[in-house]
PQR file of N, CA, C, O and H, with PARSE charges and radii, in Angstrom:
ATOM      1  N   MET A   1       0.848  -1.177   0.000 -0.4000 1.5000
ATOM      2  CA  MET A   1       0.000   0.000   0.000 -0.0000 2.0000
ATOM      3  C   MET A   1       0.893   1.239   0.000  0.5500 1.7000
ATOM      4  O   MET A   1       1.909   1.300   0.693 -0.5500 1.4000
ATOM      5  N   VAL A   2       0.487   2.210  -0.788 -0.4000 1.5000
ATOM      6  CA  VAL A   2       1.203   3.477  -0.882 -0.0000 2.0000
ATOM      7  C   VAL A   2       0.202   4.579  -0.542  0.5500 1.7000
ATOM      8  O   VAL A   2      -0.948   4.544  -0.981 -0.5500 1.4000
ATOM      9  H   VAL A   2      -0.339   2.161  -1.351  0.4000 1.0000
ATOM     10  N   ARG A   3       0.654   5.556   0.245 -0.4000 1.5000
ATOM     11  CA  ARG A   3      -0.218   6.671   0.634 -0.0000 2.0000
ATOM     12  C   ARG A   3       0.536   7.985   0.501  0.5500 1.7000
ATOM     13  O   ARG A   3       1.745   8.050   0.722 -0.5500 1.4000
ATOM     14  H   ARG A   3       1.588   5.584   0.601  0.4000 1.0000
ATOM     15  N   TRP A   4      -0.195   9.024   0.137 -0.4000 1.5000
ATOM     16  CA  TRP A   4       0.355  10.371   0.163 -0.0000 2.0000
ATOM     17  C   TRP A   4      -0.796  11.356   0.185  0.5500 1.7000
ATOM     18  O   TRP A   4      -1.928  11.018  -0.160 -0.5500 1.4000
ATOM     19  H   TRP A   4      -1.177   8.971  -0.043  0.4000 1.0000
ATOM     20  N   MET A   5      -0.494  12.574   0.592 -0.4000 1.5000
ATOM     21  CA  MET A   5      -1.501  13.625   0.576 -0.0000 2.0000
ATOM     22  C   MET A   5      -1.537  14.251  -0.813  0.5500 1.7000
ATOM     23  O   MET A   5      -0.499  14.550  -1.403 -0.5500 1.4000
ATOM     24  H   MET A   5       0.426  12.848   0.873  0.4000 1.0000
ATOM     25  N   ALA A   6      -2.744  14.444  -1.321 -0.4000 1.5000
ATOM     26  CA  ALA A   6      -2.922  15.055  -2.635 -0.0000 2.0000
ATOM     27  C   ALA A   6      -2.402  16.490  -2.619  0.5500 1.7000
ATOM     28  O   ALA A   6      -2.558  17.208  -1.631 -0.5500 1.4000
ATOM     29  H   ALA A   6      -3.588  14.201  -0.842  0.4000 1.0000
ATOM     30  N   ASP A   7      -1.783  16.897  -3.725 -0.4000 1.5000
ATOM     31  CA  ASP A   7      -1.344  18.285  -3.835 -0.0000 2.0000
ATOM     32  C   ASP A   7      -2.571  19.174  -4.084  0.5500 1.7000
ATOM     33  O   ASP A   7      -3.692  18.681  -4.205 -0.5500 1.4000
ATOM     34  H   ASP A   7      -1.657  16.314  -4.528  0.4000 1.0000
ATOM     35  N   GLU A   8      -2.341  20.473  -4.159 -0.4000 1.5000
ATOM     36  CA  GLU A   8      -3.452  21.426  -4.306 -0.0000 2.0000
ATOM     37  C   GLU A   8      -4.265  21.187  -5.571  0.5500 1.7000
ATOM     38  O   GLU A   8      -5.493  21.272  -5.545 -0.5500 1.4000
ATOM     39  H   GLU A   8      -1.430  20.873  -4.061  0.4000 1.0000
ATOM     40  N   GLU A   9      -3.588  20.889  -6.683 -0.4000 1.5000
ATOM     41  CA  GLU A   9      -4.302  20.681  -7.949 -0.0000 2.0000
ATOM     42  C   GLU A   9      -5.178  19.434  -7.907  0.5500 1.7000
ATOM     43  O   GLU A   9      -6.324  19.465  -8.354 -0.5500 1.4000
ATOM     44  H   GLU A   9      -2.590  20.820  -6.705  0.4000 1.0000
ATOM     45  N   LEU A  10      -4.646  18.340  -7.374 -0.4000 1.5000
ATOM     46  CA  LEU A  10      -5.442  17.116  -7.274 -0.0000 2.0000
ATOM     47  C   LEU A  10      -6.581  17.306  -6.280  0.5500 1.7000
ATOM     48  O   LEU A  10      -7.692  16.830  -6.512 -0.5500 1.4000
ATOM     49  H   LEU A  10      -3.715  18.314  -7.010  0.4000 1.0000
ATOM     50  N   THR A  11      -6.317  17.991  -5.184 -0.4000 1.5000
ATOM     51  CA  THR A  11      -7.374  18.274  -4.208 -0.0000 2.0000
ATOM     52  C   THR A  11      -8.513  19.054  -4.859  0.5500 1.7000
ATOM     53  O   THR A  11      -9.684  18.749  -4.629 -0.5500 1.4000
ATOM     54  H   THR A  11      -5.414  18.378  -4.995  0.4000 1.0000
ATOM     55  N   ALA A  12      -8.180  20.051  -5.664 -0.4000 1.5000
ATOM     56  CA  ALA A  12      -9.214  20.839  -6.349 -0.0000 2.0000
ATOM     57  C   ALA A  12     -10.018  19.962  -7.301  0.5500 1.7000
ATOM     58  O   ALA A  12     -11.241  20.082  -7.365 -0.5500 1.4000
ATOM     59  H   ALA A  12      -7.230  20.299  -5.851  0.4000 1.0000
ATOM     60  N   LEU A  13      -9.346  19.081  -8.042 -0.4000 1.5000
ATOM     61  CA  LEU A  13     -10.056  18.155  -8.940 -0.0000 2.0000
ATOM     62  C   LEU A  13     -10.980  17.240  -8.149  0.5500 1.7000
ATOM     63  O   LEU A  13     -12.123  17.016  -8.548 -0.5500 1.4000
ATOM     64  H   LEU A  13      -8.352  18.984  -7.990  0.4000 1.0000
ATOM     65  N   LEU A  14     -10.493  16.711  -7.031 -0.4000 1.5000
ATOM     66  CA  LEU A  14     -11.308  15.799  -6.218 -0.0000 2.0000
ATOM     67  C   LEU A  14     -12.514  16.518  -5.619  0.5500 1.7000
ATOM     68  O   LEU A  14     -13.603  15.947  -5.555 -0.5500 1.4000
ATOM     69  H   LEU A  14      -9.565  16.894  -6.707  0.4000 1.0000
ATOM     70  N   GLN A  15     -12.335  17.742  -5.186 -0.4000 1.5000
ATOM     71  CA  GLN A  15     -13.459  18.506  -4.650 -0.0000 2.0000
ATOM     72  C   GLN A  15     -14.531  18.716  -5.716  0.5500 1.7000
ATOM     73  O   GLN A  15     -15.724  18.595  -5.434 -0.5500 1.4000
ATOM     74  H   GLN A  15     -11.450  18.206  -5.238  0.4000 1.0000
ATOM     75  N   ARG A  16     -14.109  19.028  -6.928 -0.4000 1.5000
ATOM     76  CA  ARG A  16     -15.065  19.189  -8.020 -0.0000 2.0000
ATOM     77  C   ARG A  16     -15.740  17.857  -8.353  0.5500 1.7000
ATOM     78  O   ARG A  16     -16.951  17.804  -8.568 -0.5500 1.4000
ATOM     79  H   ARG A  16     -13.141  19.127  -7.157  0.4000 1.0000
ATOM     80  N   TYR A  17     -14.941  16.777  -8.393 -0.4000 1.5000
ATOM     81  CA  TYR A  17     -15.457  15.437  -8.698 -0.0000 2.0000
ATOM     82  C   TYR A  17     -16.512  15.008  -7.670  0.5500 1.7000
ATOM     83  O   TYR A  17     -17.610  14.584  -8.033 -0.5500 1.4000
ATOM     84  H   TYR A  17     -13.957  16.820  -8.218  0.4000 1.0000
ATOM     85  N   TYR A  18     -16.167  15.123  -6.400 -0.4000 1.5000
ATOM     86  CA  TYR A  18     -17.110  14.727  -5.348 -0.0000 2.0000
ATOM     87  C   TYR A  18     -18.273  15.705  -5.213  0.5500 1.7000
ATOM     88  O   TYR A  18     -19.296  15.386  -4.606 -0.5500 1.4000
ATOM     89  H   TYR A  18     -15.275  15.467  -6.105  0.4000 1.0000
ATOM     90  N   GLY A  19     -18.109  16.895  -5.782 -0.4000 1.5000
ATOM     91  CA  GLY A  19     -19.202  17.868  -5.825 -0.0000 2.0000
ATOM     92  C   GLY A  19     -20.191  17.590  -6.941  0.5500 1.7000
ATOM     93  O   GLY A  19     -21.201  18.281  -7.067 -0.5500 1.4000
ATOM     94  H   GLY A  19     -17.279  17.154  -6.275  0.4000 1.0000
ATOM     95  N   GLY A  20     -19.900  16.567  -7.760 -0.4000 1.5000
ATOM     96  CA  GLY A  20     -20.837  16.162  -8.795 -0.0000 2.0000
ATOM     97  C   GLY A  20     -20.455  16.560 -10.212  0.5500 1.7000
ATOM     98  O   GLY A  20     -21.197  16.271 -11.151 -0.5500 1.4000
ATOM     99  H   GLY A  20     -19.079  16.005  -7.658  0.4000 1.0000
ATOM    100  N   GLU A  21     -19.328  17.208 -10.386 -0.4000 1.5000
ATOM    101  CA  GLU A  21     -18.921  17.606 -11.729 -0.0000 2.0000
ATOM    102  C   GLU A  21     -18.446  16.385 -12.516  0.5500 1.7000
ATOM    103  O   GLU A  21     -17.614  15.617 -12.035 -0.5500 1.4000
ATOM    104  H   GLU A  21     -18.725  17.443  -9.623  0.4000 1.0000
ATOM    105  N   GLY A  22     -18.963  16.214 -13.693 -0.4000 1.5000
ATOM    106  CA  GLY A  22     -18.618  15.063 -14.516 -0.0000 2.0000
ATOM    107  C   GLY A  22     -17.375  15.283 -15.356  0.5500 1.7000
ATOM    108  O   GLY A  22     -16.897  16.407 -15.505 -0.5500 1.4000
ATOM    109  H   GLY A  22     -19.639  16.838 -14.084  0.4000 1.0000
ATOM    110  N   GLY A  23     -16.861  14.190 -15.902 -0.4000 1.5000
ATOM    111  CA  GLY A  23     -15.762  14.247 -16.842 -0.0000 2.0000
ATOM    112  C   GLY A  23     -14.396  14.485 -16.235  0.5500 1.7000
ATOM    113  O   GLY A  23     -13.458  14.830 -16.953 -0.5500 1.4000
ATOM    114  H   GLY A  23     -17.250  13.277 -15.781  0.4000 1.0000
ATOM    115  N   LEU A  24     -14.259  14.308 -14.927 -0.4000 1.5000
ATOM    116  CA  LEU A  24     -12.982  14.592 -14.275 -0.0000 2.0000
ATOM    117  C   LEU A  24     -12.153  13.352 -13.978  0.5500 1.7000
ATOM    118  O   LEU A  24     -10.955  13.457 -13.718 -0.5500 1.4000
ATOM    119  H   LEU A  24     -15.021  14.027 -14.344  0.4000 1.0000
ATOM    120  N   TRP A  25     -12.780  12.173 -14.014 -0.4000 1.5000
ATOM    121  CA  TRP A  25     -12.066  10.972 -13.588 -0.0000 2.0000
ATOM    122  C   TRP A  25     -10.801  10.725 -14.408  0.5500 1.7000
ATOM    123  O   TRP A  25      -9.782  10.316 -13.851 -0.5500 1.4000
ATOM    124  H   TRP A  25     -13.753  12.087 -14.226  0.4000 1.0000
ATOM    125  N   SER A  26     -10.845  10.964 -15.706 -0.4000 1.5000
ATOM    126  CA  SER A  26      -9.654  10.713 -16.525 -0.0000 2.0000
ATOM    127  C   SER A  26      -8.504  11.638 -16.111  0.5500 1.7000
ATOM    128  O   SER A  26      -7.353  11.204 -16.092 -0.5500 1.4000
ATOM    129  H   SER A  26     -11.673  11.296 -16.158  0.4000 1.0000
ATOM    130  N   MET A  27      -8.787  12.885 -15.785 -0.4000 1.5000
ATOM    131  CA  MET A  27      -7.735  13.803 -15.339 -0.0000 2.0000
ATOM    132  C   MET A  27      -7.183  13.371 -13.984  0.5500 1.7000
ATOM    133  O   MET A  27      -5.975  13.431 -13.756 -0.5500 1.4000
ATOM    134  H   MET A  27      -9.723  13.238 -15.801  0.4000 1.0000
ATOM    135  N   ILE A  28      -8.063  12.936 -13.090 -0.4000 1.5000
ATOM    136  CA  ILE A  28      -7.628  12.448 -11.779 -0.0000 2.0000
ATOM    137  C   ILE A  28      -6.742  11.226 -11.964  0.5500 1.7000
ATOM    138  O   ILE A  28      -5.674  11.129 -11.360 -0.5500 1.4000
ATOM    139  H   ILE A  28      -9.044  12.887 -13.276  0.4000 1.0000
ATOM    140  N   ARG A  29      -7.185  10.302 -12.792 -0.4000 1.5000
ATOM    141  CA  ARG A  29      -6.436   9.069 -13.046 -0.0000 2.0000
ATOM    142  C   ARG A  29      -5.064   9.360 -13.652  0.5500 1.7000
ATOM    143  O   ARG A  29      -4.078   8.716 -13.294 -0.5500 1.4000
ATOM    144  H   ARG A  29      -8.053  10.381 -13.282  0.4000 1.0000
ATOM    145  N   GLU A  30      -4.998  10.322 -14.562 -0.4000 1.5000
ATOM    146  CA  GLU A  30      -3.724  10.709 -15.179 -0.0000 2.0000
ATOM    147  C   GLU A  30      -2.746  11.250 -14.141  0.5500 1.7000
ATOM    148  O   GLU A  30      -1.557  10.933 -14.180 -0.5500 1.4000
ATOM    149  H   GLU A  30      -5.799  10.845 -14.853  0.4000 1.0000
ATOM    150  N   ARG A  31      -3.239  12.056 -13.223 -0.4000 1.5000
ATOM    151  CA  ARG A  31      -2.370  12.611 -12.175 -0.0000 2.0000
ATOM    152  C   ARG A  31      -1.848  11.507 -11.262  0.5500 1.7000
ATOM    153  O   ARG A  31      -0.680  11.516 -10.874 -0.5500 1.4000
ATOM    154  H   ARG A  31      -4.205  12.313 -13.192  0.4000 1.0000
ATOM    155  N   ILE A  32      -2.720  10.554 -10.919 -0.4000 1.5000
ATOM    156  CA  ILE A  32      -2.300   9.431 -10.067 -0.0000 2.0000
ATOM    157  C   ILE A  32      -1.277   8.570 -10.813  0.5500 1.7000
ATOM    158  O   ILE A  32      -0.261   8.179 -10.237 -0.5500 1.4000
ATOM    159  H   ILE A  32      -3.669  10.547 -11.235  0.4000 1.0000
ATOM    160  N   ALA A  33      -1.537   8.273 -12.086 -0.4000 1.5000
ATOM    161  CA  ALA A  33      -0.627   7.452 -12.885 -0.0000 2.0000
ATOM    162  C   ALA A  33       0.741   8.120 -13.003  0.5500 1.7000
ATOM    163  O   ALA A  33       1.766   7.443 -12.934 -0.5500 1.4000
ATOM    164  H   ALA A  33      -2.362   8.590 -12.554  0.4000 1.0000
ATOM    165  N   ALA A  34       0.767   9.436 -13.179 -0.4000 1.5000
ATOM    166  CA  ALA A  34       2.042  10.152 -13.285 -0.0000 2.0000
ATOM    167  C   ALA A  34       2.824  10.057 -11.980  0.5500 1.7000
ATOM    168  O   ALA A  34       4.042   9.879 -12.000 -0.5500 1.4000
ATOM    169  H   ALA A  34      -0.065   9.986 -13.235  0.4000 1.0000
ATOM    170  N   GLU A  35       2.141  10.173 -10.856 -0.4000 1.5000
ATOM    171  CA  GLU A  35       2.816  10.063  -9.564 -0.0000 2.0000
ATOM    172  C   GLU A  35       3.335   8.651  -9.330  0.5500 1.7000
ATOM    173  O   GLU A  35       4.446   8.469  -8.830 -0.5500 1.4000
ATOM    174  H   GLU A  35       1.151  10.318 -10.840  0.4000 1.0000
ATOM    175  N   LEU A  36       2.536   7.652  -9.689 -0.4000 1.5000
ATOM    176  CA  LEU A  36       2.990   6.266  -9.535 -0.0000 2.0000
ATOM    177  C   LEU A  36       4.206   6.002 -10.422  0.5500 1.7000
ATOM    178  O   LEU A  36       5.147   5.332  -9.997 -0.5500 1.4000
ATOM    179  H   LEU A  36       1.634   7.799 -10.095  0.4000 1.0000
ATOM    180  N   GLN A  37       4.194   6.516 -11.633 -0.4000 1.5000
ATOM    181  CA  GLN A  37       5.329   6.349 -12.539 -0.0000 2.0000
ATOM    182  C   GLN A  37       6.565   7.036 -11.965  0.5500 1.7000
ATOM    183  O   GLN A  37       7.666   6.488 -12.016 -0.5500 1.4000
ATOM    184  H   GLN A  37       3.430   7.060 -11.978  0.4000 1.0000
ATOM    185  N   ARG A  38       6.382   8.230 -11.422 -0.4000 1.5000
ATOM    186  CA  ARG A  38       7.495   8.961 -10.812 -0.0000 2.0000
ATOM    187  C   ARG A  38       8.112   8.154  -9.667  0.5500 1.7000
ATOM    188  O   ARG A  38       9.322   8.206  -9.447 -0.5500 1.4000
ATOM    189  H   ARG A  38       5.487   8.675 -11.380  0.4000 1.0000
ATOM    190  N   ARG A  39       7.273   7.408  -8.941 -0.4000 1.5000
ATOM    191  CA  ARG A  39       7.739   6.588  -7.820 -0.0000 2.0000
ATOM    192  C   ARG A  39       8.223   5.199  -8.260  0.5500 1.7000
ATOM    193  O   ARG A  39       8.695   4.414  -7.437 -0.5500 1.4000
ATOM    194  H   ARG A  39       6.290   7.366  -9.120  0.4000 1.0000
ATOM    195  N   GLY A  40       8.104   4.903  -9.553 -0.4000 1.5000
ATOM    196  CA  GLY A  40       8.561   3.619 -10.070 -0.0000 2.0000
ATOM    197  C   GLY A  40       7.630   2.463  -9.743  0.5500 1.7000
ATOM    198  O   GLY A  40       8.073   1.318  -9.651 -0.5500 1.4000
ATOM    199  H   GLY A  40       7.721   5.541 -10.222  0.4000 1.0000
ATOM    200  N   ILE A  41       6.343   2.750  -9.567 -0.4000 1.5000
ATOM    201  CA  ILE A  41       5.350   1.733  -9.223 -0.0000 2.0000
ATOM    202  C   ILE A  41       4.553   1.380 -10.473  0.5500 1.7000
ATOM    203  O   ILE A  41       3.969   2.252 -11.118 -0.5500 1.4000
ATOM    204  H   ILE A  41       5.983   3.680  -9.642  0.4000 1.0000
ATOM    205  N   GLU A  42       4.536   0.094 -10.807 -0.4000 1.5000
ATOM    206  CA  GLU A  42       3.825  -0.373 -12.001 -0.0000 2.0000
ATOM    207  C   GLU A  42       2.792  -1.418 -11.623  0.5500 1.7000
ATOM    208  O   GLU A  42       2.786  -1.921 -10.499 -0.5500 1.4000
ATOM    209  H   GLU A  42       5.010  -0.614 -10.283  0.4000 1.0000
ATOM    210  N   GLY A  43       1.915  -1.743 -12.569 -0.4000 1.5000
ATOM    211  CA  GLY A  43       0.926  -2.795 -12.377 -0.0000 2.0000
ATOM    212  C   GLY A  43      -0.442  -2.244 -12.026  0.5500 1.7000
ATOM    213  O   GLY A  43      -0.620  -1.041 -11.838 -0.5500 1.4000
ATOM    214  H   GLY A  43       1.919  -1.335 -13.482  0.4000 1.0000
ATOM    215  N   ALA A  44      -1.402  -3.150 -11.943 -0.4000 1.5000
ATOM    216  CA  ALA A  44      -2.787  -2.780 -11.652 -0.0000 2.0000
ATOM    217  C   ALA A  44      -2.893  -2.274 -10.212  0.5500 1.7000
ATOM    218  O   ALA A  44      -2.326  -2.863  -9.292 -0.5500 1.4000
ATOM    219  H   ALA A  44      -1.257  -4.128 -12.096  0.4000 1.0000
ATOM    220  N   ARG A  45      -3.610  -1.202 -10.038 -0.4000 1.5000
ATOM    221  CA  ARG A  45      -3.751  -0.580  -8.723 -0.0000 2.0000
ATOM    222  C   ARG A  45      -5.200  -0.220  -8.452  0.5500 1.7000
ATOM    223  O   ARG A  45      -5.957   0.139  -9.354 -0.5500 1.4000
ATOM    224  H   ARG A  45      -4.071  -0.724 -10.786  0.4000 1.0000
ATOM    225  N   HIS A  46      -5.560  -0.328  -7.187 -0.4000 1.5000
ATOM    226  CA  HIS A  46      -6.872   0.105  -6.718 -0.0000 2.0000
ATOM    227  C   HIS A  46      -6.655   1.473  -6.062  0.5500 1.7000
ATOM    228  O   HIS A  46      -5.815   1.613  -5.174 -0.5500 1.4000
ATOM    229  H   HIS A  46      -4.945  -0.620  -6.454  0.4000 1.0000
ATOM    230  N   ILE A  47      -7.407   2.464  -6.500 -0.4000 1.5000
ATOM    231  CA  ILE A  47      -7.233   3.843  -6.027 -0.0000 2.0000
ATOM    232  C   ILE A  47      -8.386   4.209  -5.099  0.5500 1.7000
ATOM    233  O   ILE A  47      -9.555   4.002  -5.422 -0.5500 1.4000
ATOM    234  H   ILE A  47      -8.090   2.350  -7.221  0.4000 1.0000
ATOM    235  N   ARG A  48      -8.027   4.759  -3.935 -0.4000 1.5000
ATOM    236  CA  ARG A  48      -9.040   5.284  -3.011 -0.0000 2.0000
ATOM    237  C   ARG A  48      -8.590   6.660  -2.532  0.5500 1.7000
ATOM    238  O   ARG A  48      -7.408   6.999  -2.584 -0.5500 1.4000
ATOM    239  H   ARG A  48      -7.077   4.926  -3.672  0.4000 1.0000
ATOM    240  N   PHE A  49      -9.548   7.437  -2.071 -0.4000 1.5000
ATOM    241  CA  PHE A  49      -9.260   8.749  -1.513 -0.0000 2.0000
ATOM    242  C   PHE A  49      -9.966   8.855  -0.168  0.5500 1.7000
ATOM    243  O   PHE A  49     -11.105   8.415  -0.014 -0.5500 1.4000
ATOM    244  H   PHE A  49     -10.509   7.162  -2.029  0.4000 1.0000
ATOM    245  N   ARG A  50      -9.276   9.445   0.798 -0.4000 1.5000
ATOM    246  CA  ARG A  50      -9.865   9.649   2.118 -0.0000 2.0000
ATOM    247  C   ARG A  50      -9.754  11.135   2.455  0.5500 1.7000
ATOM    248  O   ARG A  50      -8.677  11.728   2.394 -0.5500 1.4000
ATOM    249  H   ARG A  50      -8.350   9.803   0.672  0.4000 1.0000
ATOM    250  N   ARG A  51     -10.892  11.712   2.811 -0.4000 1.5000
ATOM    251  CA  ARG A  51     -10.923  13.126   3.174 -0.0000 2.0000
ATOM    252  C   ARG A  51     -10.139  13.325   4.464  0.5500 1.7000
ATOM    253  O   ARG A  51     -10.367  12.620   5.447 -0.5500 1.4000
ATOM    254  H   ARG A  51     -11.767  11.230   2.861  0.4000 1.0000
ATOM    255  N   ARG A  52      -9.228  14.271   4.464 -0.4000 1.5000
ATOM    256  CA  ARG A  52      -8.392  14.602   5.626 -0.0000 2.0000
ATOM    257  C   ARG A  52      -8.374  16.118   5.785  0.5500 1.7000
ATOM    258  O   ARG A  52      -7.664  16.811   5.056 -0.5500 1.4000
ATOM    259  H   ARG A  52      -9.042  14.844   3.665  0.4000 1.0000
ATOM    260  N   GLY A  53      -9.147  16.633   6.726 -0.4000 1.5000
ATOM    261  CA  GLY A  53      -9.171  18.082   6.938 -0.0000 2.0000
ATOM    262  C   GLY A  53      -9.586  18.814   5.686  0.5500 1.7000
ATOM    263  O   GLY A  53     -10.708  18.649   5.205 -0.5500 1.4000
ATOM    264  H   GLY A  53      -9.725  16.070   7.318  0.4000 1.0000
ATOM    265  N   ASP A  54      -8.681  19.628   5.150 -0.4000 1.5000
ATOM    266  CA  ASP A  54      -9.004  20.389   3.944 -0.0000 2.0000
ATOM    267  C   ASP A  54      -8.396  19.772   2.694  0.5500 1.7000
ATOM    268  O   ASP A  54      -8.323  20.433   1.658 -0.5500 1.4000
ATOM    269  H   ASP A  54      -7.770  19.761   5.541  0.4000 1.0000
ATOM    270  N   GLY A  55      -7.954  18.509   2.770 -0.4000 1.5000
ATOM    271  CA  GLY A  55      -7.364  17.839   1.617 -0.0000 2.0000
ATOM    272  C   GLY A  55      -7.805  16.389   1.523  0.5500 1.7000
ATOM    273  O   GLY A  55      -8.761  15.970   2.175 -0.5500 1.4000
ATOM    274  H   GLY A  55      -8.013  17.972   3.612  0.4000 1.0000
ATOM    275  N   TYR A  56      -7.098  15.636   0.707 -0.4000 1.5000
ATOM    276  CA  TYR A  56      -7.402  14.220   0.502 -0.0000 2.0000
ATOM    277  C   TYR A  56      -6.133  13.393   0.595  0.5500 1.7000
ATOM    278  O   TYR A  56      -5.081  13.783   0.088 -0.5500 1.4000
ATOM    279  H   TYR A  56      -6.321  15.976   0.177  0.4000 1.0000
ATOM    280  N   GLU A  57      -6.247  12.252   1.247 -0.4000 1.5000
ATOM    281  CA  GLU A  57      -5.176  11.277   1.248 -0.0000 2.0000
ATOM    282  C   GLU A  57      -5.422  10.331   0.082  0.5500 1.7000
ATOM    283  O   GLU A  57      -6.533   9.833  -0.099 -0.5500 1.4000
ATOM    284  H   GLU A  57      -7.102  11.936   1.659  0.4000 1.0000
ATOM    285  N   VAL A  58      -4.398  10.087  -0.697 -0.4000 1.5000
ATOM    286  CA  VAL A  58      -4.467   9.152  -1.817 -0.0000 2.0000
ATOM    287  C   VAL A  58      -3.976   7.803  -1.283  0.5500 1.7000
ATOM    288  O   VAL A  58      -2.901   7.721  -0.689 -0.5500 1.4000
ATOM    289  H   VAL A  58      -3.495  10.490  -0.551  0.4000 1.0000
ATOM    290  N   ILE A  59      -4.757   6.758  -1.495 -0.4000 1.5000
ATOM    291  CA  ILE A  59      -4.413   5.422  -1.017 -0.0000 2.0000
ATOM    292  C   ILE A  59      -4.395   4.486  -2.215  0.5500 1.7000
ATOM    293  O   ILE A  59      -5.402   4.317  -2.902 -0.5500 1.4000
ATOM    294  H   ILE A  59      -5.631   6.824  -1.977  0.4000 1.0000
ATOM    295  N   ILE A  60      -3.241   3.882  -2.457 -0.4000 1.5000
ATOM    296  CA  ILE A  60      -3.062   3.009  -3.606 -0.0000 2.0000
ATOM    297  C   ILE A  60      -2.750   1.606  -3.107  0.5500 1.7000
ATOM    298  O   ILE A  60      -1.820   1.408  -2.324 -0.5500 1.4000
ATOM    299  H   ILE A  60      -2.422   4.019  -1.899  0.4000 1.0000
ATOM    300  N   GLU A  61      -3.531   0.636  -3.564 -0.4000 1.5000
ATOM    301  CA  GLU A  61      -3.332  -0.757  -3.179 -0.0000 2.0000
ATOM    302  C   GLU A  61      -3.135  -1.606  -4.431  0.5500 1.7000
ATOM    303  O   GLU A  61      -3.671  -1.297  -5.496 -0.5500 1.4000
ATOM    304  H   GLU A  61      -4.286   0.797  -4.199  0.4000 1.0000
ATOM    305  N   ASP A  62      -2.369  -2.666  -4.291 -0.4000 1.5000
ATOM    306  CA  ASP A  62      -2.159  -3.613  -5.379 -0.0000 2.0000
ATOM    307  C   ASP A  62      -3.498  -4.262  -5.730  0.5500 1.7000
ATOM    308  O   ASP A  62      -4.230  -4.692  -4.838 -0.5500 1.4000
ATOM    309  H   ASP A  62      -1.934  -2.917  -3.427  0.4000 1.0000
ATOM    310  N   ALA A  63      -3.816  -4.335  -7.003 -0.4000 1.5000
ATOM    311  CA  ALA A  63      -5.088  -4.923  -7.435 -0.0000 2.0000
ATOM    312  C   ALA A  63      -4.871  -6.184  -8.252  0.5500 1.7000
ATOM    313  O   ALA A  63      -5.760  -6.594  -8.998 -0.5500 1.4000
ATOM    314  H   ALA A  63      -3.221  -3.986  -7.727  0.4000 1.0000
ATOM    315  N   SER A  64      -3.705  -6.808  -8.126 -0.4000 1.5000
ATOM    316  CA  SER A  64      -3.397  -7.971  -8.952 -0.0000 2.0000
ATOM    317  C   SER A  64      -4.357  -9.141  -8.702  0.5500 1.7000
ATOM    318  O   SER A  64      -4.618  -9.907  -9.629 -0.5500 1.4000
ATOM    319  H   SER A  64      -2.983  -6.474  -7.520  0.4000 1.0000
ATOM    320  N   GLY A  65      -4.886  -9.306  -7.502 -0.4000 1.5000
ATOM    321  CA  GLY A  65      -5.801 -10.409  -7.209 -0.0000 2.0000
ATOM    322  C   GLY A  65      -7.260 -10.002  -7.230  0.5500 1.7000
ATOM    323  O   GLY A  65      -8.133 -10.804  -6.898 -0.5500 1.4000
ATOM    324  H   GLY A  65      -4.674  -8.683  -6.749  0.4000 1.0000
ATOM    325  N   TYR A  66      -7.537  -8.763  -7.616 -0.4000 1.5000
ATOM    326  CA  TYR A  66      -8.903  -8.255  -7.614 -0.0000 2.0000
ATOM    327  C   TYR A  66      -9.715  -8.811  -8.777  0.5500 1.7000
ATOM    328  O   TYR A  66      -9.267  -8.794  -9.924 -0.5500 1.4000
ATOM    329  H   TYR A  66      -6.829  -8.111  -7.886  0.4000 1.0000
ATOM    330  N   GLU A  67     -10.907  -9.301  -8.473 -0.4000 1.5000
ATOM    331  CA  GLU A  67     -11.827  -9.756  -9.509 -0.0000 2.0000
ATOM    332  C   GLU A  67     -13.182  -9.107  -9.270  0.5500 1.7000
ATOM    333  O   GLU A  67     -13.771  -9.293  -8.205 -0.5500 1.4000
ATOM    334  H   GLU A  67     -11.270  -9.315  -7.542  0.4000 1.0000
ATOM    335  N   PRO A  68     -13.690  -8.346 -10.242 -0.5600 1.5000
ATOM    336  CA  PRO A  68     -15.003  -7.712 -10.062  0.2800 2.0000
ATOM    337  C   PRO A  68     -16.102  -8.763  -9.945  0.5500 1.7000
ATOM    338  O   PRO A  68     -16.029  -9.837 -10.542 -0.5500 1.4000
ATOM    339  N   GLU A  69     -17.116  -8.425  -9.165 -0.4000 1.5000
ATOM    340  CA  GLU A  69     -18.239  -9.349  -8.969 -0.0000 2.0000
ATOM    341  C   GLU A  69     -19.227  -9.252 -10.094  0.5500 1.7000
ATOM    342  O   GLU A  69     -20.235  -9.958 -10.093 -0.5500 1.4000
ATOM    343  H   GLU A  69     -17.175  -7.552  -8.681  0.4000 1.0000
TER
END
């Protein structure tokens, strides 16, 4: 599991996304993918966000054994 606090730009995107604005998931996903690449992390990942005060914690888990129901 990898965790970090979202920067200001990602936080703003997440606030808009959770506020109901559509069409943002691809931009959010691109920002997460760029950060994972920067950290040298590859493979399928499960992405979660947890509200923390005035920002969001990004939580990334390995999804190699995940099977949708």
